[in-house]
C-alpha positions in Angstrom: 0.0 0.0 0.0 2.9 2.4 0.8 4.1 2.1 -2.8 0.7 3.0 -4.2 0.6 6.1 -1.9 4.0 7.3 -3.1 3.1 6.6 -6.6 -0.1 8.7 -6.3 1.7 11.8 -4.9 4.6 11.4 -7.3 2.2 11.1 -10.3 0.3 14.2 -9.2 3.4 16.4 -9.0 4.7 15.1 -12.3 1.4 15.8 -13.9 1.4 19.4 -12.5 4.9 20.0 -13.8 3.9 18.7 -17.2 0.8 20.8 -17.2 2.9 23.9 -16.6 5.2 23.1 -19.4 2.3 22.3 -21.9 0.2 25.3 -21.0 3.1 27.8 -20.5 1.9 28.6 -17.0 4.1 30.3 -14.4 5.4 27.6 -12.0 5.2 29.7 -8.8 1.6 30.7 -9.6 0.7 27.1 -10.2 2.3 25.9 -7.0 0.4 28.6 -5.1 -2.8 27.2 -6.5 -1.8 23.7 -5.5 -0.9 24.8 -1.9 -4.3 26.6 -1.5 -6.2 23.6 -2.8 -4.4 21.1 -0.5 -4.9 23.3 2.6 -8.6 23.7 1.8 -9.0 20.0 1.4 -7.0 19.2 4.6 -9.0 21.7 6.7 -12.3 20.1 5.4 -11.1 16.6 6.2 -9.7 17.5 9.6 -12.7 19.6 10.8 -10.7 22.8 10.7 -12.9 24.5 8.0 -14.0 27.9 9.2 -11.4 28.3 12.0 -9.2 31.4 11.9 -5.5 30.5 11.4 -4.5 33.9 10.1 -1.8 34.5 12.8 -0.3 31.0 12.3 -1.5 29.7 9.0 -1.4 26.0 7.9 1.2 25.6 5.2 2.2 23.0 2.6 5.8 22.0 1.8 7.1 20.2 -1.2 10.4 18.4 -1.0 12.1 16.0 -3.5 13.0 12.9 -1.5 14.2 9.6 -2.8 11.3 7.8 -1.2 8.8 10.0 -3.0 7.3 11.3 0.3 7.3 14.9 -0.9 4.0 16.5 0.0 3.8 17.6 3.7 1.1 19.6 5.6 2.7 21.9 8.2 0.1 22.5 11.0 0.9 25.1 13.7 -0.6 24.0 17.1 -0.6 25.9 20.4 0.5 24.0 23.4 -2.2 24.0 26.1 -2.5 22.5 29.6 -6.2 21.7 29.1 -8.1 19.5 26.7 -7.5 20.8 23.1 -10.6 22.5 21.8 -9.7 22.0 18.1 -7.0 20.8 15.7 -5.0 24.0 16.2 -4.3 23.1 19.8 -2.3 20.3 21.4 -1.9 19.1 25.0 1.5 19.6 26.6 2.0 15.8 27.0 1.3 15.1 23.3 3.5 18.1 22.3 6.5 16.8 24.4 6.4 13.4 22.6 7.4 15.3 19.4 9.1 18.3 21.0 10.7 17.4 24.4 11.3 21.1 25.2 7.7 22.1 24.5 6.2 24.7 26.9 2.6 25.8 27.5 1.7 28.8 25.3 4.2 27.9 22.5 3.1 27.5 18.9 4.9 24.5 17.4 4.8 23.2 13.8 3.9 19.6 13.2 4.6 18.0 9.8 2.1 15.3 9.1 0.4 13.3 6.4 -2.9 12.5 8.2 -5.7 10.4 6.8 -3.7 9.0 4.0 -2.8 12.3 2.2 -2.6 10.5 -1.1 -6.3 9.8 -0.9 -7.1 13.5 -0.3 -4.9 14.5 -3.2 -6.4 12.0 -5.6 -9.9 13.1 -4.9 -11.0 16.5 -3.6 -7.7 18.4 -3.7 -6.8 17.0 -7.1 -10.2 18.2 -8.5 -9.7 21.6 -7.0 -6.1 21.9 -8.3 -7.0 21.1 -11.8 -10.1 23.3 -11.9 -8.1 26.2 -10.6 -5.3 25.6 -13.1 -7.9 25.4 -15.9 -9.3 28.7 -14.8 -5.8 30.2 -14.7 -5.0 29.0 -18.2 -8.4 30.4 -19.5 -7.6 33.8 -18.0 -4.1 33.9 -19.3 -5.3 32.9 -22.8 -8.0 35.6 -22.7 -5.5 38.3 -21.7 -3.1 37.2 -24.5 -5.7 37.2 -27.3 -7.7 40.1 -26.0 -4.6 42.3 -26.6 -4.6 41.0 -30.2 -8.1 42.1 -31.0 -8.2 43.8 -34.4 -4.9 42.2 -35.5 -4.2 40.0 -38.4 -3.4 36.3 -37.6 -2.7 33.0 -39.4 -4.3 29.7 -38.7 -5.1 26.3 -40.2 -8.6 25.2 -41.1 -9.7 22.2 -39.0 -13.3 21.4 -39.5 -16.8 22.7 -40.0 -19.1 23.2 -37.0 -22.5 23.5 -38.8 -21.9 26.8 -40.8 -19.0 27.9 -38.7 -15.3 27.2 -39.4 -13.0 26.0 -36.7 -9.5 27.4 -37.1 -6.3 26.2 -35.3 -4.5 29.3 -34.0 -1.8 27.3 -32.2 -2.7 27.5 -28.5 -6.5 27.8 -29.1 -9.1 27.3 -31.7 -10.8 30.3 -33.3 -14.3 30.3 -34.7 -15.4 32.0 -38.0 -19.2 32.3 -38.2 -20.8 32.2 -41.6 -21.4 35.9 -41.6 -17.7 36.5 -41.2 -16.7 34.2 -44.1 -16.0 35.3 -47.7 -18.9 33.7 -49.7 -17.6 31.1 -52.1 -14.4 30.3 -50.3 -13.7 26.5 -49.8 -11.2 25.0 -47.4 -9.9 21.6 -46.7 -8.4 20.3 -43.4 -4.9 21.8 -42.9 -5.3 24.7 -45.3 -3.6 27.8 -44.1 -5.6 31.1 -44.0 -5.4 34.7 -42.8 -8.1 36.3 -40.7 -8.6 39.2 -38.3 -9.2 38.6 -34.6 -12.5 40.4 -34.4 -13.6 39.7 -30.9 -12.4 37.7 -27.8 -14.9 36.8 -25.0 -15.0 34.8 -21.8 -18.1 32.6 -21.6 -18.9 30.7 -18.4 -19.7 27.4 -20.0 -16.7 27.4 -22.4 -13.4 26.0 -21.2 -11.3 28.4 -23.2 -11.9 32.0 -24.5 -14.2 32.3 -27.5 -12.2 33.9 -30.3 -14.2 35.1 -33.3 -12.4 35.5 -36.6 -13.4 37.4 -39.7 -12.4 37.5 -43.4 -15.5 39.4 -44.4 -15.0 42.6 -42.5 -13.7 45.9 -43.7 -11.0 45.8 -41.0 -9.6 42.6 -42.6 -9.0 44.6 -45.8 -7.4 47.5 -43.9 -5.0 45.1 -42.2 -4.1 43.5 -45.6 -3.3 47.0 -46.9 -1.2 47.9 -43.9 0.8 44.6 -44.4 1.3 45.0 -48.2 1.6 48.8 -48.6 4.7 50.3 -46.8 3.4 53.9 -47.1 0.2 53.0 -45.2 2.2 51.2 -42.5 4.5 54.2 -42.1 1.6 56.7 -42.0 2.4 58.5 -45.3 -0.9 57.3 -46.7 -4.0 57.0 -44.6 -7.0 54.8 -45.1 -10.0 57.1 -44.7 -12.8 54.6 -45.1 -13.6 51.1 -46.5 -16.9 49.9 -47.9 -17.1 46.2 -48.8 -19.4 43.6 -50.3 -17.4 40.4 -49.6 -16.3 38.4 -52.6 -17.8 41.0 -55.0 -16.2 44.4 -54.6 -14.4 46.6 -52.1 -13.7 50.3 -52.2 -10.9 51.8 -50.2 -10.6 55.6 -49.7 -7.0 56.8 -49.3 -5.4 60.2 -48.5 -1.7 61.2 -48.6 -0.4 63.0 -45.5 2.3 64.5 -47.8 1.7 66.5 -50.9 4.4 64.7 -52.9 2.9 61.3 -52.6 0.3 59.8 -54.9 -1.9 57.7 -52.5 -3.6 55.7 -55.3 -0.3 54.9 -57.1 1.3 53.8 -53.8 -1.5 51.3 -53.2 -1.6 49.9 -56.7 2.2 49.6 -57.0 4.4 49.1 -60.0 2.3 47.2 -62.7 -0.3 46.5 -60.0 2.0 44.2 -58.0 0.9 45.4 -54.5 -2.8 45.4 -55.1 -2.8 42.0 -56.9 -1.4 40.3 -53.8 -4.4 41.6 -51.8 -6.8 40.7 -54.6 -5.5 37.1 -54.6 -5.9 36.9 -50.8 -9.6 38.0 -51.2 -10.3 35.4 -53.9 -10.1 37.8 -56.8 -12.5 40.3 -55.3 -12.6 43.6 -57.2 -10.8 46.4 -55.3 -11.2 50.1 -56.2 -8.7 52.6 -54.7 -10.5 55.9 -54.3 -8.7 59.2 -53.7 -10.3 61.3 -51.0 -11.3 64.9 -51.7 -12.8 67.7 -49.6 -14.9 68.6 -52.6 -18.1 66.4 -52.4 -18.6 66.4 -56.2 -15.0 65.3 -56.8 -15.1 62.7 -54.1 -18.3 61.2 -55.5 -16.8 61.2 -59.0 -13.8 59.3 -57.6 -15.9 56.9 -55.5 -18.1 55.9 -58.5 -15.0 54.5 -60.3 -14.3 52.6 -62.5 -17.0 54.6 -64.2 -16.0 58.0 -65.5 -18.8 60.5 -64.9 -19.6 63.3 -67.4 -20.9 65.5 -64.5 -21.8 65.3 -60.8 -24.4 67.5 -59.2 -24.5 67.6 -55.4 -27.1 68.7 -52.9 -25.1 69.1 -49.7 -28.1 70.0 -47.6 -30.1 66.9 -48.5 -27.0 64.7 -48.9 -28.1 63.7 -52.4 -26.1 63.5 -55.6 -26.9 63.0 -59.3 -24.1 61.3 -61.3 -24.4 61.7 -65.1 -22.5 59.2 -67.2 -22.2 58.3 -70.9 -24.4 55.4 -72.0 -21.5 53.0 -72.3 -20.5 53.8 -68.6 -23.9 53.1 -67.1 -23.3 49.4 -66.2 -19.9 50.2 -64.7 -21.4 53.0 -62.6 -24.2 50.8 -61.3 -22.1 47.5 -60.9 -23.3 43.9 -60.4 -26.6 44.0 -58.6 -26.0 47.7 -57.9 -22.9 47.0 -55.9 -20.8 49.8 -57.3 -23.2 52.6 -56.6 -24.2 51.2 -53.2 -20.6 51.1 -52.0 -19.9 54.6 -53.4 -23.0 55.8 -51.4 -21.6 54.2 -48.2 -18.2 55.8 -48.7 -19.5 59.3 -49.4 -22.6 59.4 -47.2 -24.7 60.6 -50.2 -27.7 59.0 -51.8 -26.5 58.7 -55.4 -28.8 58.7 -58.5 -27.2 57.5 -61.7 -28.4 58.8 -65.1 -27.1 58.6 -68.6 -26.6 61.9 -70.6 -29.6 60.9 -72.7 -31.8 60.3 -69.7 -30.7 63.6 -68.2 -31.3 65.6 -71.4 -34.7 64.0 -71.8 -35.8 64.5 -68.2 -34.6 68.0 -67.9 -35.1 69.3 -71.4 -37.4 72.2 -70.5 -36.1 75.4 -69.0 -38.4 75.0 -66.0 -37.0 71.6 -65.2 -33.4 72.8 -65.6 -34.2 75.7 -63.2 -35.6 73.4 -60.6 -32.6 71.1 -61.0 -30.2 74.0 -60.5 -32.0 75.2 -57.4 -31.9 71.7 -56.0 -28.2 71.0 -56.6 -26.8 74.5 -56.2 -25.7 75.5 -52.7 -27.4 78.6 -51.3 -25.4 81.8 -51.9 -24.4 83.3 -48.6 -23.9 87.0 -48.5 -20.6 87.7 -46.9 -19.9 91.0 -45.1 -17.2 93.1 -46.5 -14.7 93.0 -43.7 -11.8 94.3 -45.8 -10.1 90.9 -46.0 -8.3 89.9 -49.2 -9.8 86.8 -50.9 -7.5 83.9 -51.6 -8.5 84.2 -55.3 -6.4 87.4 -55.5 -3.2 85.5 -55.1 -2.0 84.7 -58.7 -0.8 81.2 -59.1 -2.9 79.7 -56.3 -5.0 77.0 -57.9 -8.7 76.3 -57.2 -7.7 73.0 -55.5 -5.3 74.7 -53.1 -7.9 77.4 -52.4 -10.4 74.7 -51.5 -7.9 72.9 -49.3 -7.1 76.1 -47.4 -10.7 77.0 -46.9 -11.6 73.5 -45.7 -8.9 74.1 -43.0 -10.4 77.4 -41.9 -8.1 79.8 -43.8 -10.6 82.0 -45.6 -8.4 85.0 -46.8 -4.9 86.1 -47.5 -4.6 87.8 -44.0 -5.3 84.5 -42.3 -2.7 82.8 -44.6 0.0 85.3 -43.6 -0.5 84.4 -39.9 0.1 80.7 -40.2 3.6 79.2 -39.9 5.2 77.0 -42.6 5.2 74.0 -40.2 1.5 74.4 -39.4 0.6 74.9 -43.0 2.4 71.7 -44.0 0.3 69.7 -41.5 -3.0 70.7 -43.1 -4.8 67.8 -44.9 -3.7 67.6 -48.5 -0.9 70.2 -48.2 2.4 68.7 -47.0 5.9 70.3 -46.8 6.4 70.7 -50.6 3.0 72.4 -51.3 3.4 74.6 -48.2 6.7 75.9 -49.6 5.0 76.6 -52.9 2.1 78.5 -51.2 4.5 80.6 -49.1 6.5 81.4 -52.3 3.4 82.6 -54.0 2.5 84.7 -50.9 6.0 86.3 -50.7 5.9 87.2 -54.4 2.4 88.7 -54.3 2.1 90.5 -51.0 3.8 93.8 -50.3 5.1 93.8 -46.7 4.7 97.2 -44.9 6.6 97.8 -41.6 4.5 99.6 -39.0 6.3 102.6 -37.5 
């Protein structure tokens, strides 16, 4: 029987050590869990449950001995000259049998393995230990993957769970629900795939954190662009917005933080190399790179690509736009099942109506109809007070685009432009250091500086 007892303890400790190695758990933290569990089990078995031992707590010691007897409960007992009232007291006669010099009032430590400790370990304590360790592992995994929410990850397809995909992420499994999958994609066991960690949750009935993955979200496309386009990763080109219809078409709005960078060209790459790697990852999904503009008409014209509009009329108050295209561009402007115009509408925030030139001429052929149209799509003229300020248009060489950029940034006149520093000017959206230098050069050549006496 002694051999079985030693075997039971030895096996437990070996199992714990292996568990730590397999699950990458901190050994000291695990040993703390084991100590707490053994003490709780010992107190319950010995009738000490509920007694206050805060001043002289019961402890557990682990020692590596050749005989395998390596788990010991250390119980502090107070020496008394009366009948002990509980297991935390001991009579002076009993104390002297183990400690000949024992005196009344002393607190002595007694190392013991009562009630066949191996049986306690193999039942209640063992259960508590492994439950606590499983909880610890779950919490550590949750913290690790929670910090990765929104990041791109790699995994291997394992199996289908109804409509959801089970993906091996290494330490845990991720789940990709049907709504987060790219329609039409097929996988076999062991196939490698990329996805974004969309959400990490702790659920009471689940033994591990629930990690939801996505390949259908706009954020997945953003991360692919960050990975493939160095200018986006470095912050030289920003992704303003993404609208997506998975497996059909995606539109990505980009904006350069420096005036000397072409954001669309940076994303497409030489001969389309950069964008093609993203297209392949998305299963040949169509991707349109749209350049951002502060001018709503120009922005909508860019967003409706690959169609090339003849004209764009915008009602900024009602957030409506009419895009007029040549007959041969109509199908491109609308897209498959209306996908192109829907995504353009999502990007710009405008309800977009597509008409051919012929439809437009027929519908608005009369002068009255044209007048109503002009009123609808023309912004109200605001009367500006003459405050003596010099309009930006008076600066020769300042293009309409630059004037629009400056006005969008709150610089309405030449006097306001004079007050801004070159560094602050370069930081304005769409300007950059090169354009700022060009603007200040125009300003210096056109403005006569008068010193006040």
